[in-house]
VEXDREN-2710 file (C-alpha; in Angstrom, 1 decimal):
% VEXDREN-2710
k/r/px/py/pz
1/MET/-3.3/-22.1/62.5
2/ALA/0.5/-23.7/62.1
3/LYS/0.7/-26.9/62.6
4/LYS/3.3/-27.7/65.8
5/THR/6.4/-30.1/65.4
6/SER/7.4/-32.6/67.6
7/LYS/11.3/-31.7/68.9
8/LEU/12.0/-35.6/68.2
9/SER/10.7/-34.9/64.5
10/LEU/13.1/-35.4/61.8
11/ARG/10.7/-33.3/59.1
12/SER/12.0/-30.0/61.1
13/ARG/15.5/-31.6/60.6
14/GLY/18.1/-30.2/57.7
15/LEU/19.5/-32.8/55.4
16/ARG/23.3/-33.0/57.3
17/TYR/21.3/-33.5/60.9
18/LYS/19.3/-36.2/58.9
19/LEU/22.4/-37.7/56.9
20/TRP/23.8/-38.2/60.6
21/ILE/21.1/-39.6/62.3
22/SER/21.4/-42.4/59.5
23/PHE/24.9/-42.7/59.4
24/SER/24.7/-43.3/63.2
25/LEU/22.3/-45.5/63.0
26/MET/24.4/-47.2/60.1
27/THR/27.1/-47.5/62.3
28/ILE/25.2/-49.1/65.1
29/LEU/24.8/-52.4/63.8
30/PRO/28.7/-53.7/63.3
31/ILE/28.7/-52.1/67.3
32/LEU/25.7/-54.8/68.1
33/ALA/27.9/-57.2/66.1
34/SER/30.9/-57.0/68.4
35/LEU/28.9/-56.9/71.3
36/TYR/27.3/-60.2/70.2
37/LEU/30.2/-61.7/69.1
38/ILE/31.8/-60.8/72.6
39/SER/29.1/-62.0/74.3
40/TYR/29.0/-65.0/73.0
41/PHE/32.9/-66.6/72.5
42/VAL/34.6/-64.1/74.9
43/LEU/32.7/-64.0/77.7
44/PRO/32.1/-67.4/78.0
45/HIS/35.7/-68.4/78.4
46/TYR/35.9/-66.1/81.4
47/GLY/33.2/-67.9/83.6
48/ILE/30.6/-65.4/82.5
49/LYS/27.2/-67.0/81.0
50/ILE/24.4/-65.2/79.4
51/ASP/21.3/-66.6/77.6
52/VAL/22.9/-66.8/74.1
53/THR/19.7/-67.5/72.3
54/LEU/17.7/-64.1/74.1
55/THR/20.9/-61.7/72.8
56/ILE/20.8/-63.0/69.3
57/LEU/17.3/-62.4/69.2
58/THR/17.8/-59.6/70.5
59/THR/20.6/-58.3/69.1
60/ILE/18.8/-59.2/65.7
61/LEU/15.7/-57.2/66.8
62/ILE/18.0/-54.4/67.1
63/SER/19.9/-54.4/63.9
64/LEU/17.1/-54.7/62.1
65/PHE/14.7/-52.2/63.4
66/ILE/18.3/-49.4/63.5
67/ALA/18.3/-51.1/59.6
68/ALA/15.2/-49.9/58.8
69/SER/15.3/-46.9/60.5
70/GLY/18.5/-45.6/58.9
71/PHE/16.5/-47.2/55.2
72/TRP/13.9/-45.0/55.8
73/VAL/15.2/-41.7/56.4
74/ILE/18.4/-42.2/53.6
75/LYS/15.3/-43.2/51.1
76/GLU/13.2/-40.1/52.4
77/VAL/16.1/-38.3/51.8
78/PHE/16.6/-39.4/48.1
79/ASP/13.3/-40.0/47.1
80/ARG/12.8/-36.1/47.5
81/ILE/16.2/-35.0/45.7
82/VAL/14.9/-37.1/42.8
83/SER/11.6/-35.6/43.1
84/VAL/13.1/-32.3/42.6
85/SER/15.6/-33.2/40.2
86/VAL/12.7/-34.7/37.8
87/ALA/10.4/-31.7/38.3
88/ALA/13.8/-29.6/37.6
89/LYS/14.5/-31.8/34.3
90/LEU/10.6/-30.7/33.0
91/ILE/11.1/-27.4/34.0
92/ALA/14.3/-27.3/32.0
93/ALA/12.7/-28.9/28.8
94/GLY/10.3/-26.4/28.8
95/GLU/7.6/-27.3/31.3
96/ILE/7.4/-23.9/32.8
97/ASP/4.1/-24.5/34.0
98/LYS/5.2/-27.4/35.9
99/ALA/6.5/-26.9/40.2
100/VAL/7.7/-29.0/42.9
101/GLU/5.1/-30.2/45.3
102/LEU/5.6/-28.3/48.8
103/GLU/2.3/-28.8/50.3
104/PHE/4.1/-31.5/52.8
105/ALA/7.9/-31.3/52.3
106/PRO/9.7/-30.7/55.5
107/LYS/11.2/-27.4/55.9
108/ASP/15.3/-28.7/55.1
109/GLU/17.7/-28.2/51.8
110/VAL/15.7/-29.9/49.5
111/GLY/12.3/-28.0/50.8
112/ASP/14.3/-25.0/50.3
113/LEU/15.7/-26.1/47.0
114/GLY/12.5/-26.8/45.3
115/GLY/10.9/-23.7/46.6
116/SER/13.8/-21.8/45.0
117/LEU/13.0/-24.0/42.0
118/ASN/9.2/-22.7/42.1
119/GLN/10.0/-19.0/42.5
120/LEU/12.4/-19.2/40.1
121/THR/9.9/-21.2/37.5
122/GLN/7.5/-18.5/38.9
123/ARG/9.3/-15.4/38.2
124/ILE/10.3/-17.5/34.4
125/ARG/6.3/-17.2/33.8
126/ASN/6.0/-13.9/34.3
127/TYR/8.5/-13.1/32.5
128/MET/7.2/-15.0/29.5
129/ASP/3.8/-13.4/30.2
130/GLU/5.4/-10.1/29.6
131/LEU/7.3/-10.9/26.8
132/LYS/4.1/-12.1/25.0
133/SER/2.5/-8.8/25.8
134/TYR/5.5/-6.7/24.6
135/SER/5.5/-9.4/21.8
136/VAL/1.5/-8.6/21.3
137/LYS/2.1/-4.7/21.4
138/THR/5.7/-4.9/19.3
139/THR/3.5/-6.3/16.4
140/GLU/0.5/-4.0/16.4
141/ILE/3.5/-1.2/16.3
142/ASN/4.7/-3.1/13.5
143/LEU/1.7/-3.1/11.6
144/ASP/1.0/0.5/12.5
145/ILE/4.6/0.8/11.0
146/GLN/3.6/-1.6/7.8
147/LYS/0.6/0.7/7.3
148/ARG/2.5/4.4/7.3
149/VAL/4.7/3.1/4.9
150/ILE/2.1/2.0/2.8
151/VAL/0.4/5.4/2.8
152/LEU/4.1/7.1/2.2
153/SER/4.5/4.9/-0.9
154/ASN/1.1/5.6/-2.1
155/LEU/1.7/9.4/-1.8
156/LEU/5.1/9.3/-3.4
157/GLN/3.2/7.5/-5.8
158/ILE/0.7/10.6/-6.2
159/SER/2.9/13.1/-6.0
160/SER/5.2/11.7/-8.9
161/MET/1.7/11.6/-11.0
162/VAL/1.6/14.8/-10.0
163/ALA/4.6/16.2/-11.2
164/GLN/5.0/14.3/-13.9
165/GLY/1.6/15.8/-15.4
166/GLY/-0.5/13.1/-15.4
167/LYS/-3.9/13.6/-16.1
168/LEU/-6.8/14.6/-13.5
169/GLU/-8.9/11.7/-13.8
170/ASP/-6.2/9.6/-13.6
171/THR/-4.8/11.0/-10.6
172/LEU/-8.0/11.4/-8.7
173/LYS/-8.8/7.9/-9.2
174/ILE/-5.2/6.9/-7.8
175/VAL/-5.7/9.3/-4.5
176/VAL/-9.6/7.9/-3.9
177/GLU/-8.1/4.3/-4.5
178/LYS/-5.1/4.8/-1.9
179/ALA/-7.6/6.3/0.5
180/ARG/-9.8/3.6/0.8
181/LEU/-6.4/1.4/2.3
182/LEU/-7.0/3.8/5.5
183/ALA/-8.9/2.8/8.9
184/SER/-9.9/-0.4/7.6
185/SER/-12.1/1.0/5.3
186/GLU/-14.9/-0.3/2.7
187/ALA/-15.4/2.5/0.8
188/ALA/-13.8/5.6/-0.8
189/TYR/-15.5/9.0/-2.3
190/LEU/-14.4/12.4/-3.7
191/LEU/-17.8/15.0/-4.1
192/TYR/-16.8/17.4/-6.1
193/ARG/-18.9/21.2/-6.4
194/GLN/-20.4/20.4/-9.8
195/ASP/-19.2/24.4/-11.2
196/ASP/-17.5/27.1/-9.3
197/GLU/-20.7/28.7/-8.1
198/ALA/-22.5/25.9/-8.0
199/ASP/-24.7/24.6/-4.8
200/THR/-24.4/21.3/-5.6
201/PHE/-21.8/18.5/-4.8
202/VAL/-21.5/15.4/-7.4
203/MET/-19.8/12.0/-6.8
204/ARG/-17.2/12.6/-9.0
205/VAL/-14.9/9.1/-8.2
206/ALA/-15.7/6.4/-5.7
207/ASP/-13.8/3.4/-4.6
208/GLY/-15.0/0.0/-3.2
209/PRO/-18.1/-2.6/-4.1
210/ASN/-20.6/-0.1/-3.8
211/ALA/-18.8/2.7/-6.3
212/GLU/-21.3/2.2/-9.1
213/HIS/-24.4/3.1/-6.6
214/LEU/-21.8/6.3/-5.2
215/LEU/-21.3/8.0/-7.9
216/LYS/-25.4/8.7/-8.6
217/VAL/-24.7/10.7/-5.3
218/ARG/-26.1/14.2/-5.3
219/LEU/-26.1/16.6/-2.3
220/LYS/-26.9/20.1/-2.2
221/ALA/-24.0/22.7/-0.2
222/ASN/-26.5/23.0/2.5
223/ASP/-27.4/19.4/3.1
224/ARG/-28.1/18.1/6.8
225/LEU/-25.3/16.1/7.2
226/PHE/-22.3/17.2/4.7
227/GLY/-23.2/20.7/5.1
228/LYS/-20.5/21.6/8.1
229/VAL/-17.6/20.0/5.4
230/PHE/-19.0/21.8/2.5
231/HIS/-20.0/25.3/4.3
232/ASP/-18.0/25.4/7.4
233/GLY/-15.1/23.4/6.3
234/LYS/-15.0/20.7/9.2
235/THR/-14.2/17.5/9.0
236/LEU/-17.0/14.8/9.5
237/ILE/-17.1/11.7/11.3
238/VAL/-20.0/9.1/12.0
239/ASP/-18.9/6.5/14.5
240/LYS/-19.7/5.0/17.5
241/GLN/-18.7/8.2/18.9
242/MET/-20.6/10.9/16.5
243/VAL/-24.3/8.5/16.1
244/LEU/-26.5/9.6/13.7
245/PRO/-30.1/10.1/14.8
246/GLU/-32.0/6.2/13.5
247/GLU/-34.2/8.6/10.8
248/GLN/-31.1/10.4/9.2
249/ALA/-28.7/6.9/10.1
250/ALA/-31.0/4.9/7.7
251/THR/-31.2/8.5/5.1
252/PHE/-27.3/8.2/5.2
253/TYR/-27.0/4.4/5.0
254/GLU/-29.3/4.3/1.9
255/SER/-27.1/6.9/0.4
256/PHE/-23.1/5.7/1.3
257/LYS/-23.8/2.0/1.9
258/VAL/-21.7/2.3/5.2
259/ARG/-22.4/3.2/8.8
260/ASN/-19.5/4.7/9.4
261/THR/-17.6/7.8/7.8
262/MET/-15.3/10.6/7.7
263/ALA/-15.0/13.7/5.3
264/VAL/-12.9/15.9/5.2
265/PRO/-12.9/19.3/3.0
266/VAL/-10.5/19.9/0.0
267/TYR/-9.8/23.7/-1.0
268/PHE/-8.7/25.5/-3.8
269/LYS/-7.9/29.1/-3.7
270/GLY/-9.6/29.6/0.0
271/LYS/-13.0/28.1/-1.1
272/VAL/-14.4/24.0/-0.1
273/MET/-14.2/22.4/-3.7
274/ALA/-15.0/19.1/-2.7
275/ALA/-15.0/16.6/0.3
276/MET/-13.1/13.2/0.5
277/GLY/-14.3/10.6/2.9
278/ILE/-13.8/7.1/3.5
279/GLY/-16.0/4.5/4.9
280/ASN/-16.8/1.0/6.2
281/ILE/-20.3/-1.1/7.6
282/GLN/-18.0/-2.4/10.6
283/GLU/-20.3/-1.9/14.6
284/GLY/-18.8/0.0/16.7
285/TYR/-16.2/1.5/15.1
286/LEU/-13.8/4.2/16.4
287/TYR/-12.0/6.8/13.9
288/ARG/-8.7/7.7/15.5
289/LYS/-7.2/11.0/15.0
290/GLU/-4.1/9.3/12.9
291/ASP/-7.0/8.2/10.5
292/ILE/-8.1/12.0/10.4
293/GLU/-4.4/13.5/10.1
294/LEU/-3.8/10.8/7.1
295/LEU/-7.0/11.7/5.2
296/ASP/-6.2/15.4/5.3
297/VAL/-3.2/14.7/3.6
298/PHE/-5.0/12.9/0.7
299/ALA/-7.4/15.6/0.2
300/LYS/-3.9/17.7/0.1
301/GLN/-3.2/15.9/-2.6
302/VAL/-6.4/16.4/-4.7
303/ALA/-6.3/19.6/-4.0
304/ILE/-2.2/19.8/-5.9
305/ALA/-3.6/17.8/-8.3
306/VAL/-6.5/20.3/-9.1
307/GLU/-4.4/23.3/-9.0
308/ASN/-1.2/21.4/-11.2
309/ASP/-4.0/20.6/-13.5
310/VAL/-5.0/24.7/-13.8
311/LEU/-1.7/25.7/-14.4
312/MET/-1.1/23.2/-17.0
313/ARG/-4.1/24.4/-19.0
314/LYS/-3.1/27.8/-18.8
315/VAL/0.8/26.4/-19.7
316/GLU/-0.7/24.9/-23.0
317/LYS/-2.5/28.2/-23.8
318/LEU/0.4/30.3/-23.5
319/GLU/2.7/27.5/-25.5
320/ILE/2.6/27.7/-29.3
321/LYS/5.9/24.7/-30.1
322/ASP/5.3/21.3/-30.0
323/ALA/8.7/20.2/-28.5
324/LEU/9.9/17.6/-30.1
325/THR/9.6/19.1/-33.8
326/ASP/10.0/23.1/-33.1
327/LEU/7.0/23.4/-35.5
328/TYR/3.9/25.3/-34.1
329/ASN/1.5/23.0/-32.1
330/ASP/-2.5/22.1/-32.6
331/ALA/-3.7/24.6/-30.8
332/PHE/-1.7/27.6/-32.6
333/ILE/-2.2/26.3/-36.1
334/ARG/-5.8/26.4/-35.2
335/ASN/-6.5/29.9/-33.8
336/ARG/-3.9/31.0/-36.7
337/LEU/-5.9/29.3/-39.6
338/GLN/-9.2/30.6/-38.0
339/GLU/-7.3/34.3/-38.1
340/GLU/-6.0/33.7/-41.6
341/ILE/-9.7/32.9/-43.0
342/ARG/-10.8/35.5/-41.4
343/ARG/-8.3/37.7/-43.1
344/SER/-9.1/36.0/-46.4
345/ILE/-12.5/36.9/-46.4
346/ALA/-11.9/40.6/-45.6
347/TYR/-9.8/41.4/-48.3
348/GLN/-11.3/38.7/-50.6
349/ARG/-8.2/36.6/-51.0
350/PRO/-7.4/33.0/-50.9
351/CYS/-6.0/30.9/-47.8
352/SER/-5.8/27.5/-48.3
353/PHE/-4.8/24.4/-45.7
354/ILE/-2.7/20.7/-46.1
355/ILE/-2.5/18.0/-43.7
356/PHE/0.4/15.6/-44.0
357/ASP/0.0/11.8/-42.5
358/ILE/3.2/9.6/-42.0
359/ASP/1.9/6.5/-44.0
360/ASN/2.4/3.0/-41.9
361/PHE/3.6/5.1/-38.4
362/LYS/2.1/2.5/-36.1
363/SER/3.7/-0.5/-37.8
364/PHE/7.3/1.8/-38.0
365/HIS/6.7/3.0/-34.3
366/GLN/6.0/-0.2/-33.0
367/TYR/9.0/-2.0/-35.1
368/PHE/11.9/0.3/-34.6
369/GLY/10.9/1.5/-31.5
370/LEU/10.1/5.0/-30.1
371/MET/13.8/6.6/-30.8
372/GLU/13.3/6.0/-34.3
373/ALA/10.1/7.4/-34.6
374/GLU/10.8/10.5/-32.9
375/THR/13.9/11.2/-35.6
376/ILE/11.5/10.0/-37.9
377/LEU/9.2/13.0/-37.2
378/LYS/12.4/15.8/-36.6
379/ARG/13.1/14.9/-40.3
380/ILE/10.2/15.4/-41.6
381/ALA/9.6/18.2/-39.7
382/SER/12.9/19.7/-40.5
383/ILE/11.4/19.3/-44.8
384/ILE/8.2/20.9/-44.6
385/LYS/9.6/23.5/-42.2
386/SER/12.5/24.0/-45.1
387/SER/10.2/24.3/-48.1
388/ILE/7.5/27.1/-47.3
389/THR/7.8/31.1/-47.2
390/GLU/8.2/33.5/-44.8
391/ILE/4.2/34.0/-44.4
392/ASP/3.3/30.2/-44.2
393/ARG/3.0/27.9/-41.1
394/ALA/3.5/24.5/-40.2
395/GLY/2.6/23.0/-37.1
396/ARG/2.2/19.8/-35.6
397/LEU/-1.4/18.3/-35.4
398/GLY/-1.2/14.5/-33.4
399/ASP/1.4/11.7/-33.2
400/ASP/1.9/11.6/-37.0
401/GLU/0.2/14.4/-38.5
402/PHE/1.3/17.5/-39.8
403/ALA/-0.3/20.8/-41.2
404/VAL/0.8/23.9/-43.1
405/ILE/-1.3/27.4/-43.5
406/LEU/-1.0/29.2/-46.7
407/PRO/-2.0/32.9/-47.1
408/GLU/-2.5/34.1/-50.2
409/LYS/-2.6/30.7/-52.1
410/ASN/-5.5/28.9/-53.9
411/LYS/-5.9/25.3/-54.0
412/ARG/-3.6/24.8/-57.0
413/ALA/-0.6/26.5/-55.8
414/ALA/-1.1/24.5/-52.6
415/GLN/-1.4/21.2/-54.3
416/GLU/1.7/22.2/-55.7
417/THR/3.3/23.1/-52.4
418/ALA/2.2/19.9/-51.3
419/GLU/3.4/17.9/-54.2
420/GLU/6.9/19.4/-54.0
421/ILE/7.2/18.7/-50.5
422/ARG/5.5/14.5/-50.8
423/LYS/8.3/14.5/-53.3
424/ARG/11.1/15.8/-51.6
425/ILE/10.2/13.4/-48.2
426/GLU/9.9/10.3/-50.4
427/PHE/13.8/11.1/-51.7
428/PHE/14.8/11.8/-48.6
429/PHE/13.8/8.3/-47.1
430/SER/14.4/6.4/-50.2
431/GLU/18.3/6.0/-49.7
432/GLU/17.6/3.5/-46.7
433/GLN/18.7/0.8/-46.9
434/ASP/15.9/-1.1/-45.2
435/ALA/12.7/-0.6/-47.1
436/ASN/10.6/-0.9/-43.7
437/LYS/12.5/2.9/-43.1
438/ARG/11.8/4.2/-46.7
439/VAL/9.0/6.6/-45.0
440/THR/5.9/8.4/-47.4
441/VAL/3.4/10.8/-46.5
442/SER/-0.3/11.2/-47.8
443/ALA/-1.7/14.6/-48.1
444/GLY/-4.8/16.4/-48.1
445/VAL/-5.5/20.0/-49.2
446/SER/-8.3/22.6/-48.5
447/GLU/-9.2/26.2/-49.3
448/ASN/-11.4/28.9/-47.7
449/PRO/-14.5/29.4/-48.9
450/LEU/-14.2/26.4/-51.6
451/ASP/-14.2/23.4/-48.3
452/GLY/-14.9/25.5/-46.0
453/ILE/-15.3/28.8/-44.0
454/ASP/-13.8/28.4/-41.0
455/ALA/-10.8/26.7/-39.4
456/GLN/-12.6/23.8/-38.0
457/GLU/-14.5/22.8/-41.5
458/LEU/-10.9/22.9/-43.5
459/ILE/-9.4/20.7/-40.8
460/THR/-12.4/18.2/-41.3
461/LYS/-12.0/18.1/-45.4
462/ALA/-8.2/18.0/-45.7
463/LEU/-8.3/14.7/-43.2
464/GLU/-11.1/13.6/-46.0
465/LEU/-8.8/14.5/-48.6
466/VAL/-6.2/12.6/-46.6
467/ASP/-8.0/9.4/-45.9
468/LEU/-8.9/9.4/-49.6
469/ALA/-5.3/9.8/-50.7
470/LYS/-4.8/6.9/-48.1
471/ARG/-7.1/4.7/-49.7
472/ARG/-5.9/5.8/-53.5
473/GLY/-2.6/3.9/-52.4
474/ARG/-0.8/6.3/-50.0
475/ASN/1.8/8.6/-51.2
476/ARG/0.3/11.0/-53.4
477/VAL/-1.4/14.3/-53.0
478/VAL/-4.9/15.0/-53.1
479/ALA/-6.8/17.8/-53.4
480/PHE/-9.9/17.4/-54.8
481/LYS/-12.8/14.0/-54.4
482/GLU/-12.7/13.9/-58.2
483/PRO/-10.2/14.9/-60.4
484/PRO/-11.5/18.6/-61.7
485/VAL/-13.0/18.5/-65.7
486/CYS/-10.4/20.1/-68.0
487/ARG/-11.6/22.6/-70.4
END
């Protein structure tokens, strides 16, 4: 129940009223002083006598009472003004939890000011709480944006590797490594079908602390847990919403060393060829829809990389020329050599094979750089090509190895051809001012059927003789391990 305030109480009055009362009380003092002077000096002069002592005492007491009352009223006003001022300064300094005490404050202008100040600080506190809430949300949004930017950057990196024709195994490792950044994962893996028709999936790539353990995983296509991915092409999720039975959960943890996992199918030619997954050991973890979508994007990158690798292999089989030297490539030379050997056997005709290896090419490459090295390769290729007949075939076997197929020529004739090419190369580069640029070659010569009856045997024999030529001092042609005996 609200307390009733007396009509004579000043607590319910405003400042203006209180100051007017105080001023009125203070103005009574000079009036009393004037009355005292009149009663003491003026009235006796006219024969009016009064008790001076009583008058003085009465005047003094009344004056003291009035002065004290006026002082009390003014002090109360200014004390409360000072209290509000101090509170306002503290609030302005940042102490927004500070409030003006209004529990026993009268309802006057100072009380209204204190109440307004408290309302203002309460609003500030509310705004600060909202700002903190927005700050937390903004931080979460920024983190999510950063994660997506990182994922996008990783996808661009993977796409670049695929476009540049990088090795499939390297690309798969990068994809799995980057996928582990999703959903606070501690492991990422790629289960790959053993071959096109097999019903077994093996762990081809794994990333994380337990990668070596994961690489031992082998699953059947009808596996109780992963069968839905392998057979049905559905996404597998194991988290706090999709909890496995206790026995199955223990078996899964023993194999994968994670409690939560998410795996999506990887398609190739309309068939599930792999399952890509991530996992962690966090209790009560929940995968989001965004995690599924991002992992599916990584799985599509795997599919693109595999398809690109298949296409690259097909293209390599179709290509017959080396892009740098315009000579035949390794695959063509091997196939053509095998064909010439078959023909030579069928018609009882000779067929020889030469391998040229550039002396100290690695040192040249390191010293002069890639551009100079490629120039040397082009020049040597041009010399070899111009030194053979129309029925002969020249090719590039490796970085610094060249080969020549010589149908209808025995080893002696092939040795003479190799020696002529070696001399032309030596002469061509002998005019270089820098001695380090004076390139030479070593060569080995083999013949069918003397040194072998198939392409690989002739190539192996020629490489052995090249190695012997280098051991004998380089810049020479070797056709026999031991010099032939003249008769």
